[in-house]
N, C-alpha and C positions, 0 to 999 in steps of 0.2 A: 504494499499499499504505500503511495507516494502522496504528500501533501503540497498543494499548490500555496506558495506563500506570496508570490508577486502580485496577485490580485487583492490582497487584504489592505485596508487603508493604514492600518497601525499594528505594531506587534501585540499591544495588550488586548485590543478587540478580537484578534485573530485568536489569541490563547484563551480569552474569555468564551469564545464560541465553541472551541476544541473541548474545553471543559465542560460546558452545557451538553456538548453531543457525547459524552462521556469517553472520549478518547482516551487511549492509554499514553501517559507522558513519557513512559520508558521507550514505547515505539516510536513516538515523535523524535526523542533524542537520537535514536539509533539512525534516524535519517539526517540528522543535523550535525552530529559529531563525526569526526574522521573515521574512516574505516579502521577496525581493529580497536577503537577506544571502548572501554568497558566502564559501565557505571557501578559503584560499590553498592552491594545488597544493602537494604535496610534504610536506604533513603526515603524520607517520608515524600508522599505523593506532592505535597506543598512545595517542597524543596526543589524537586524536579520540574514543576511548573516554572519556579523562580530561575532556575537555569535556563530554561526555555526563554523566558522572557530577556535574560540577561544577553544570551547568544543573539536573540533577534534584534536588541536594542544597540549592540556594538556599533559604534561610527565605523564607516569603511576605513581600510588602511590608507594612510596618505601616500600619495604616489611620489616616488623619488624624482628629484629634479635631474633631467637628463643632461644637463650642462654641468653639474657638479659631481665629478668622479674621482678627483684627486686632491691630495693635500694642497697643491698650488690653487685648484679652482677654489678650494675653501678659503685659502688665505687671500685670494683675489676679492671674493665675495666680502669677506670680513673686512678688508681695507677699504672697500668702496661703499658699504652701506652705512646710512646714518643712523638707524634705529635696529638695534640687536636685542634679542631676547634669548636668554640661555636658561633652560629647565634642565635640572640635574636631578639625580636620585639622592638617596641617604648615603652618608658616608663621603661625599666629595670634599666637604668642608675640612674634614679630618685629614684626608690625604693631601689637600693643598696647603696644609699648615694654618688655615683659618681657625680661630678658636672656636670651640664648639659650646653650647650651651649646658 
C-alpha cells in the first residue's frame, strides 16, 4: 500500500485524516523511512504519529551553491560580502579559546 502525500495541503491535516481512517502509523513509517530502517518495538502509537509529523514537516535541504567549491571560493566570498552570519554548534567557543559560561 502506498500513500500519496503530494496532494495533501499540509502534513498535520494529512496525518489527522490517516488517524481518523484508522491507518497504522508503523506501516506509514515503513514507506517514509529509508529502506532497511527499523522502528523499535514498544513505541506508543502517539509517538509514531509525532515522528511522521516531524518527517513531513522537515524543511527541504538547502541546495549547495554551485560556485562555492574550494577554500579559495570561500575566502573570496568572505572578503567580498558585507553581511556575514556564522552559525555554529556547541563546543566551538571552547576550541577557539573563547571563554565559556
